[in-house]
N, C-alpha and C positions, 0 to 999 in steps of 0.2 A: 537526735534524730526523728524527722516527721515522714510517717509511713501511713500509707492510705492503700487501703486492700478490702475490695469488693467480690462477694462470693454470691451463689444463687443461683445464677445462670444455668441453663438448661435448654431440652427443649420439651414445647408444651402445645397442645391442640388449640386450632381457632377455638376462641371462646374461654379458654381456660383461662387461669390463675398463676401468679409468679409472685414470689417475695424476694428481694435482692436485697442484700446485706453490706456494710461497709462498716470496717474499725478504723477510724482517725486516731491514731497512737501518734506522740510527742509533741502532743499542744495541749493548750489549756482549750479544750472542746468547746464549752462555752462561750466565748469571744470567735468563733467561727461559723462562718455563714456555712453552707451548708447546699450543694446541687447537686443535681443528675444530669449526664447528657447520655446521648448515643450517637453512634454512627451507622449508619446502613450501608453497604457496597454503592459507590459510588457517588456518594452524597455526601454533603458536610459534616461535621459533628455538631449535633442540636442540643439545646437545651431543654430539657423533660421539666422538671422541676427545679424550683428552689426555695430553701428555708432560710429566713432571715437570721441575723446571729444571734438576736434576742429570742428567737423563737416565737414571735409574738404573728410572722407572717409566712403564709406559703402563695408561691405563683407557680402555674401549671402552663404550659405551653398547649395549643390549641388542641392538640392531639390527645395531650394527656387528660385534660379537663373531663370531670367526671365519670372518669376510668380508673387513674392515678391515685394513690396518695404516698405523702411523704411522711416520714415521722424520726423523731431522734429519741435515744435514750443516753441520757449524761453517762449514768452509772456505768456503762460499758462503753462509754466513747464510739458509738455504733447507730449511723444512720440507716433508715430502710425505705426501700422502695415498694408498696403494694401494687400490683397490676394485675387487673381484672379485666374481662372481656378482650382478653389479646387478640389480635387479626397477624395476617402475614405482613403487613406494613410494619408492626412493631418489631419484626425479625433485627436486629443488630446488636453490637457491642454496646453495653452499657458501661458507661464510666462513671463513678463517682468523684466529688471535688469539695477542695474545701480553703477559705479563705480566710483571714484574720479579718474582721470588723469590716467584712466586703457585705455591698450591696446587691439583691435581687430586685428587677427590674422584667417587667410585663407589657409588651405592646404587640399590640395588633395578634396576637397568640406566639409571641414570640418570647421566650424565657435567655433573660443574661444572668451573669454572675461579673462580677467585677469592684475595683476597687481605685477610686481616684488616687490614694496612696500610693499604690503602685506596690500594693502587699502582693508576695507570692501566692500563687493559685498550683496548690498540692493537688494532683492527681493519681489516681489509683492506675491499675494497669487494664483494666475491663474486664467484663464478663461477658459471655456470649448468651443470648437468648434468641431461641429460633422458634418461629411460629409456625408450626405446618402440620398438616395429617398424616 
């Protein structure tokens, strides 16, 4: 059974930092592309960062570039999102996702995760990040 579970959300002041974690269990972790998404109220879910399944390439959305860092730890089946210089517009529910042998794409500041072979995309339940004074 595949299980995806993110954690680490909370309240942070503008300019502050926060690190999110996501454990992906029940899969061969190193065969899966990994990604972070977020969804703010009244907005569509958007890709934040994506890490290729071979761990060679990292893609960032326009808003994340220069502020966020994505990484993974195979020994712990865990992916991370380090966020710095947080702004109120970063307030959203953050989701992690994993998809076997999927590809990451970035175009005009937009990050997507997909698989032409139709592999299942696994999602976490989300963790709330609130940036406010």
